[in-house]
C-alpha positions in Angstrom: 22.3 10.4 -13.3 22.5 7.2 -15.4 23.2 8.8 -18.6 26.4 10.6 -17.0 27.5 7.4 -15.5 27.2 5.6 -18.8 29.2 8.2 -20.6 32.1 7.7 -18.2 32.6 4.0 -18.6 34.1 1.9 -21.0 31.0 1.2 -23.6 31.4 -2.6 -24.1 28.7 -4.8 -25.5 27.4 -5.8 -21.9 27.4 -2.4 -20.8 25.5 -1.3 -23.7 23.0 -3.9 -23.3 22.8 -3.4 -19.3 22.1 0.4 -19.9 19.6 -0.3 -22.5 18.0 -3.0 -20.2 17.9 -0.6 -17.3 16.4 2.4 -19.6 13.8 -0.1 -20.9 12.6 -1.1 -17.3 12.7 2.3 -16.2 10.3 3.4 -19.0 8.1 0.4 -18.4 7.7 1.4 -14.8 7.0 5.0 -15.7 4.5 4.1 -18.0 2.9 2.1 -15.6 2.7 4.6 -13.0 0.8 7.0 -15.7 -1.8 4.5 -16.5 -5.3 5.6 -15.5 -7.2 3.3 -12.9 -10.5 2.8 -13.6 -12.5 2.3 -10.1 -15.8 0.2 -10.1 -17.2 3.1 -7.6 -19.0 6.2 -8.5 -17.8 9.5 -7.7 -20.1 9.7 -4.7 -19.1 6.2 -3.4 -15.3 7.3 -3.6 -16.0 10.3 -1.5 -18.0 8.6 1.0 -15.1 5.9 1.3 -12.4 8.8 1.7 -14.6 10.4 4.4 -14.8 7.0 6.2 -11.0 6.4 5.9 -10.4 10.1 7.2 -12.5 9.7 10.3 -10.8 9.4 13.5 -13.9 7.8 15.6 -14.1 4.8 13.7 -11.5 2.0 12.8 -11.7 0.1 9.5 -10.0 -3.5 9.7 -10.2 -6.9 8.6 -12.9 -9.4 9.9 -11.5 -12.1 11.7 -13.1 -14.7 9.9 -13.9 -14.4 6.1 -12.7 -11.9 3.6 -14.6 -9.0 5.0 -14.0 -5.8 6.5 -15.5 -4.4 9.8 -16.4 -0.8 10.7 -16.2 -0.1 14.3 -16.4 2.8 16.9 -12.9 3.4 17.9 -13.7 3.3 21.7 -15.4 -0.1 21.3 -12.6 -1.4 19.2 -10.2 -0.3 22.0 -12.1 -2.0 24.4 -12.3 -5.3 22.9 -8.2 -5.0 22.2 -8.0 -4.4 26.1 -10.0 -7.5 26.8 -7.8 -9.7 24.1 -4.9 -8.2 25.7 -5.9 -9.4 29.5 -6.8 -12.6 28.3 -3.4 -13.2 26.5 -1.3 -12.1 29.6 -0.2 -15.2 31.5 -1.2 -14.9 35.1 1.1 -15.5 38.3 0.3 -18.6 40.3 
């Protein structure tokens, strides 16, 4: 689509530079997407992680403190959310 549009406009120096810049950025993005990402996990660890992520009986979330993660039973997690929600609601006096 970009090439069709660039043929229809008057080819002035700023426009040619803009088209060249857009093409270069597009090529950089596409080449960045094709790079292989090397994980620091083995295949078995990667498969185990995928199984955990697909398990609907557990919840994986960030810890309240620190930079860790928490894996909890979904029913327990929903129960704790209900308690937090009940404590956060204003009470009528």
